[in-house]
C-alpha positions as CSV (number, residue, x, y, z in Angstrom):
1,M,-25.1,48.7,5.9
2,I,-25.6,46.7,2.5
3,A,-29.1,47.7,1.4
4,N,-29.3,46.5,-2.3
5,E,-27.8,44.1,-4.9
6,K,-25.7,46.8,-6.3
7,Q,-24.0,47.3,-3.0
8,A,-23.9,43.5,-2.5
9,Q,-22.1,43.0,-5.6
10,Q,-19.3,45.5,-4.7
11,V,-18.6,43.1,-1.8
12,V,-18.7,40.1,-3.8
13,I,-16.0,41.3,-6.2
14,S,-13.5,41.1,-3.4
15,Y,-14.2,37.5,-2.8
16,M,-13.6,36.6,-6.5
17,G,-10.5,35.8,-8.4
18,G,-7.1,34.7,-7.3
19,F,-5.7,31.2,-7.6
20,A,-7.9,28.6,-5.8
21,W,-5.1,26.7,-3.8
22,P,-7.5,25.0,-1.5
23,T,-9.3,23.6,-4.6
24,V,-6.2,22.5,-6.2
25,L,-5.0,20.7,-3.0
26,L,-8.3,19.0,-2.6
27,L,-8.1,17.6,-6.1
28,A,-4.4,16.4,-5.5
29,T,-5.7,14.6,-2.3
30,C,-8.3,12.9,-4.3
31,V,-6.0,11.8,-7.0
32,G,-3.6,10.4,-4.4
33,V,-6.4,8.7,-2.4
34,Y,-7.8,7.1,-5.6
35,G,-4.3,6.2,-6.9
36,A,-3.7,4.4,-3.5
37,C,-7.0,2.6,-3.9
38,V,-6.3,1.5,-7.3
39,W,-3.0,0.2,-6.2
40,H,-4.5,-1.8,-3.6
41,L,-6.9,-3.3,-5.8
42,V,-4.3,-4.2,-8.3
43,T,-1.8,-5.8,-5.8
44,D,-3.8,-7.2,-3.0
45,P,-6.8,-9.7,-3.4
46,H,-8.3,-9.0,0.0
47,F,-11.3,-7.0,0.7
48,S,-10.7,-3.7,2.6
49,W,-13.1,-1.4,4.0
50,W,-10.4,1.3,3.9
51,V,-10.3,1.1,0.0
52,V,-14.1,1.3,-0.1
53,A,-14.0,4.5,2.2
54,G,-11.2,5.8,-0.1
55,I,-13.3,5.4,-3.1
56,A,-16.4,7.0,-1.2
57,F,-14.3,10.0,-0.3
58,C,-13.2,10.6,-3.9
59,A,-16.8,10.0,-5.2
60,Y,-17.9,12.8,-2.8
61,A,-15.0,15.1,-2.5
62,A,-13.9,15.0,-6.2
63,Y,-17.1,16.8,-7.4
64,T,-16.0,20.1,-5.7
65,P,-13.1,20.7,-8.1
66,V,-15.6,19.6,-11.0
67,H,-18.1,22.2,-9.7
68,E,-15.4,24.9,-9.3
69,A,-14.0,24.3,-12.7
70,V,-17.4,24.5,-14.3
71,H,-17.8,28.1,-12.9
72,G,-14.1,29.0,-13.7
73,A,-13.4,29.6,-10.0
74,I,-10.3,27.8,-9.7
75,T,-8.0,30.3,-11.6
76,G,-10.3,33.3,-11.3
77,M,-10.0,35.9,-14.0
78,S,-6.7,34.7,-15.3
79,I,-6.7,33.9,-18.9
80,T,-3.1,32.4,-19.2
81,L,-4.0,29.8,-16.3
82,R,-7.5,29.1,-17.8
83,W,-5.8,25.7,-19.0
84,V,-5.5,24.7,-15.0
85,N,-9.0,25.2,-14.6
86,E,-10.0,23.1,-17.5
87,W,-7.6,20.2,-16.7
88,A,-8.7,20.3,-13.1
89,G,-12.2,19.8,-14.2
90,F,-11.2,17.0,-16.6
91,I,-9.1,15.0,-14.0
92,A,-11.7,15.4,-11.3
93,A,-14.6,14.2,-13.6
94,H,-12.6,11.3,-14.7
95,L,-12.4,10.0,-11.1
96,L,-16.1,10.5,-11.0
97,G,-16.7,8.7,-14.2
98,V,-18.4,11.5,-15.9
99,S,-17.7,14.1,-18.7
100,F,-16.7,17.4,-17.7
101,I,-17.8,19.0,-20.8
102,A,-21.2,17.5,-20.5
103,H,-21.4,18.3,-16.9
104,R,-20.7,22.0,-17.4
105,R,-23.5,22.3,-19.9
106,G,-26.1,20.6,-17.6
107,H,-24.9,22.5,-14.6
108,L,-25.2,25.7,-15.9
109,N,-28.6,24.9,-17.3
110,H,-29.3,24.1,-13.4
111,H,-28.1,27.6,-12.5
112,R,-30.4,29.1,-15.2
113,A,-33.5,27.2,-14.4
114,T,-33.1,26.3,-10.6
115,N,-36.1,24.2,-9.5
116,H,-38.0,24.6,-12.7
117,P,-40.1,21.4,-13.1
118,E,-39.2,20.9,-16.7
119,D,-36.0,23.0,-17.5
120,D,-33.8,22.1,-14.5
121,P,-31.8,19.0,-15.2
122,D,-31.4,18.3,-11.4
123,M,-35.0,17.8,-10.9
124,P,-34.3,14.0,-10.5
125,F,-32.8,14.9,-7.1
126,S,-36.2,16.5,-5.9
127,A,-37.1,13.5,-3.6
128,K,-40.2,14.1,-1.5
129,S,-40.0,10.8,0.7
130,L,-37.3,8.5,2.3
131,P,-37.7,5.9,-0.5
132,A,-37.5,8.6,-3.3
133,V,-34.2,9.8,-1.5
134,I,-32.7,6.3,-1.3
135,A,-33.6,6.0,-5.1
136,M,-32.0,9.4,-5.8
137,W,-28.6,7.9,-4.7
138,F,-28.5,5.8,-7.4
139,K,-29.2,8.6,-10.0
140,G,-26.2,10.7,-10.1
141,I,-23.8,9.2,-12.4
142,P,-26.6,7.7,-14.6
143,K,-28.0,11.3,-15.1
144,E,-24.8,12.5,-16.3
145,W,-24.4,9.6,-18.7
146,I,-27.9,10.2,-20.1
147,F,-27.5,13.9,-20.3
148,A,-24.2,13.4,-22.2
149,V,-25.9,11.2,-24.7
150,T,-29.4,13.1,-25.2
151,F,-28.3,16.8,-24.9
152,K,-28.7,18.3,-28.5
153,H,-26.8,21.5,-28.3
154,F,-23.2,20.4,-28.0
155,T,-20.8,22.1,-30.6
156,A,-18.8,19.8,-32.7
157,A,-15.8,20.3,-30.6
158,E,-17.7,19.5,-27.5
159,K,-19.0,16.2,-28.9
160,R,-15.6,15.2,-29.8
161,T,-14.2,15.9,-26.4
162,V,-17.1,14.2,-24.7
163,V,-16.5,11.2,-26.7
164,L,-12.8,11.1,-25.9
165,E,-13.6,11.8,-22.2
166,Y,-15.9,8.6,-22.1
167,V,-13.4,6.6,-24.0
168,A,-10.8,7.5,-21.3
169,I,-13.3,6.5,-18.6
170,F,-14.1,3.2,-20.2
171,V,-10.3,2.2,-21.1
172,T,-9.2,3.2,-17.5
173,R,-11.8,1.2,-15.7
174,A,-11.4,-1.9,-18.2
175,L,-7.7,-1.9,-17.4
176,L,-8.4,-1.8,-13.7
177,L,-10.7,-4.8,-14.1
178,I,-8.1,-6.6,-16.4
179,Y,-5.2,-6.2,-14.1
180,C,-6.9,-6.2,-10.6
181,A,-5.8,-8.9,-8.1
182,D,-9.5,-10.1,-7.7
183,L,-12.3,-9.2,-10.0
184,G,-15.0,-9.9,-7.6
185,V,-13.4,-7.9,-4.8
186,T,-12.7,-5.0,-7.2
187,L,-16.2,-4.9,-8.6
188,V,-17.7,-4.8,-5.1
189,T,-15.2,-2.3,-3.7
190,L,-15.9,0.0,-6.6
191,A,-19.7,-0.4,-6.5
192,L,-19.8,0.1,-2.6
193,G,-17.5,3.1,-2.8
194,Y,-19.2,5.0,-5.6
195,I,-22.7,4.2,-4.1
196,I,-21.7,5.5,-0.6
197,G,-19.9,8.6,-2.1
198,N,-22.8,9.5,-4.3
199,A,-25.5,9.0,-1.7
200,V,-23.7,11.6,0.4
201,L,-22.9,13.9,-2.5
202,T,-26.5,13.9,-3.9
203,T,-27.9,14.2,-0.5
204,L,-25.8,17.1,0.6
205,F,-25.1,18.8,-2.7
206,A,-28.2,18.5,-4.7
207,W,-31.3,17.4,-2.6
208,I,-31.3,19.0,0.9
209,V,-30.0,22.6,-0.2
210,H,-32.7,22.9,-2.8
211,H,-35.5,21.0,-1.1
212,P,-38.4,20.9,-1.6
213,H,-37.4,22.2,-5.0
214,S,-40.3,24.3,-5.6
215,E,-39.1,27.8,-5.3
216,Q,-37.8,29.6,-8.3
217,E,-37.5,33.1,-7.1
218,R,-33.6,33.9,-7.2
219,M,-33.2,34.7,-3.6
220,K,-35.2,31.7,-2.4
221,T,-34.2,28.7,-4.6
222,T,-31.4,27.4,-2.0
223,T,-31.3,27.0,1.7
224,V,-28.4,28.0,4.1
225,Y,-27.7,25.5,6.9
226,Q,-26.0,26.5,9.9
227,A,-25.1,24.7,13.2
228,R,-25.6,25.9,16.7
229,H,-23.2,26.0,19.8
230,G,-20.2,26.7,17.8
231,L,-20.2,23.5,15.6
232,D,-20.9,25.5,12.4
233,T,-17.1,25.2,11.4
234,V,-17.0,21.5,11.8
235,M,-20.2,20.9,9.9
236,T,-19.1,23.5,7.1
237,L,-15.8,21.6,6.5
238,L,-17.5,18.2,6.6
239,W,-20.2,19.5,4.1
240,G,-17.5,21.0,1.8
241,Y,-19.0,24.5,2.6
242,Q,-22.0,23.5,0.6
243,N,-24.3,24.2,3.6
244,Y,-23.7,27.8,2.2
245,H,-24.6,26.7,-1.3
246,A,-27.2,29.6,-1.5
247,V,-24.2,31.8,-1.7
248,H,-23.1,29.9,-4.6
249,H,-26.1,30.1,-6.6
250,L,-26.3,34.0,-5.9
251,Y,-22.6,34.4,-6.7
252,P,-21.4,31.6,-8.7
253,K,-17.8,32.9,-9.3
254,V,-16.9,32.9,-5.7
255,P,-14.7,29.8,-4.7
256,F,-16.3,27.4,-2.2
257,F,-14.0,28.1,0.6
258,R,-15.1,31.8,0.8
259,Y,-18.8,31.0,0.9
260,R,-19.2,31.3,4.6
261,R,-17.0,34.4,4.9
262,L,-19.0,36.1,2.2
263,Y,-22.3,35.1,3.8
264,R,-21.4,36.6,7.0
265,M,-20.5,39.9,5.3
266,L,-23.9,39.9,3.5
267,E,-26.0,38.0,6.1
268,Q,-28.5,41.0,6.9
269,Y,-28.9,41.8,3.4
270,L,-29.6,38.1,2.4
271,L,-31.9,37.5,5.3
272,S,-34.0,40.7,4.3
273,S,-34.1,39.5,0.7
274,G,-35.8,36.3,1.8
275,V,-32.6,33.7,1.7
276,P,-34.0,30.8,3.7
277,V,-31.8,29.9,6.7
278,K,-32.1,26.7,8.8
279,K,-30.3,25.7,12.1
280,L,-29.0,22.0,12.4
281,I,-27.6,20.4,15.4
């Protein structure tokens, strides 16, 4: 019976470390899907909802490798493989159109000040009404751009890297628009894909798990969502395991695909400590 945080940490240690193959495979899938979508836009002038769906999938799913890389959860404690963790973050962030280095700074600030009305950089996602939620869907990427420009504590090396990242993002997007088969179709496809993907991402990853964005006590900042009637596995897979996002905020070095297993090991301790849990479906 786990009765305190010290005992919980002993369990958590066994869920950390190791090479996170599922994360790398997810990134490879995103790169493949995104590449296929770009190839279609370059070679075929006709609009395709399949391509929109592919872009939307990448806009949603590619954030998980970024997020894992931010916390060093792809290569665990390996110093020699640290470069894999970093490049996975750079590649996934490039697909999203944001800076990995800037996002790491902002996201770690979010962990230090979760739900703080002034210090949490994710407070733009604290929507309290349906119109506010809809407006939130359009804030994800611009928020990252604004943070990259306004953050004042980058090191000189970080500043150079952020600039290089955005130059690469601009150049690759410009090349796509220059060489695409139809400019109008490409612009509409990219816009729809990114809007849909970011709507799902911000709703599931940033809004609902912290809603109502008012609790700042460590055990209560983030809600666990579970499904009834044996549907939890399906919901967890579709949600990218972020319905157990509370586990991540408590133990951020644990890879995402282990959140649920760790939660089940610590369930009684977490419930007694006040971690909020809601049942869906």
